[in-house]
C-alpha positions, 0 to 999 in steps of 0.5 A: 161867283166861283164855279166849284169843281174841285170842292162842293160848297153849300150853305144851309141854316147859316152853316156852310159846308165845304167838301173836298170833292176829288175822291178819285185822287184822295182829295189831294190839295196841292194843285192850283184848282183845289187851292183856288177853290178853298180860297174862294169858299173862305171868301164867300163865307166872309162876304155872307153875314148870314153864315155863322160856321164853316164845316170842312170835310172830304168826299169818299173814304179819305179826308185828304192824302195831302200833296201829290207825291207823283208830282214830287217825283216828277218835279212838276207843278209847284215842285218844279224848278230851282230851289228859289222857284220851289220856294216861290211855288209853296208860298204862292201855292199850297201856303195860300190854304192856311192863310185862307183858313186863318182868315175865315171870320167864323168858327171852323169845324173839320169833320175828318171822315178818313185818313188825313195825311201830310198836308191833309193832316195839317188842313185839319189842324187849321180848323178850330175844332176837329171831330173824327170818324172811327176810321180817321187816321192822322199823319205828319208824314213829311219826314218819310218823303225827305221833306219838311211840313211846308204848309205850316204843320210845324206851327199848327201841330204843337198848338194842337197836341203840345210840343212833345207829341208834335215832336214825336209825330213830326220826327217819326212820320208815324200815322196815328189812329182816331183814338190816339188822336183823341187821347192827344187832344188832336180831335174833340171827339170820335164817332162812328162814321155814319154819325160824323156829319150829324154830330158835326152839324149839330155842333155847327147848329149850336154855334149858329144859334148864337148872336152872329156879331158876337160869334165873329168877334169871339173868333177873332179873340180866340185867334188873337189869344193863341198868339198873344204874348202881352196880356195888357194888349190882349185885354185892351182888344177884349175891352174894345170888342166888349164895348161893341157887343154891349151896343148891339140889339142882340146883347140886349135881347140875350139879357132880356131873354135870360131874365124872362126865362125864354129863348132868345131871337137874334137878328144880327144887329 
């Protein structure tokens, strides 16, 4: 079992909550310990069939300030060495985070409790759903530091807000508020800060109330659908997954409960 120090990781009522827990440094995510613990949390979720949803949030006033600008200035840690070494540092460093979040088998919800800047903004975009506190801010600010989004922001942002809004955010490095993020489709909803976690946990609980195998298969289809370029191939995958679902006890329970006008009880079978 991983001993978590940079994050907290808890599972309650089939919902896992991963909290970036370095408020002293605004939950920066570019150092090895933080990267490794985010990876470990994702792997823990995948190993536990009882987990139906993962919530990601930050401790303190900020969600995440992204990469460590002081390390950039000092050319330390993953920013050290020749161009080849820096490239390798990204590939074997912070780029493990989008791959880890992408590999999570259950729906992911980001509770954005405060500013999400640079790689912190991109981390919110890696999640399936984003809910923001009124104090939240979002900035694809890499250009302001003379660098590009090295952790996949150029992949995630256009898919979240469309090409034109993504272009404006990436080319200007402008930080936007929660309401503008809502208007752009970057977040699902904006709520007062004290209602953020209750709102997110209610959504997570609703997801967790559904048939467990179906939720995980639906997550796979959702991700495939975002990348699919061939309808026939995608429909073949849908048919195969549907056949699996039709042979689960939970499917029969759902149908019988609907016909009997009662609540269903799912057992993950």
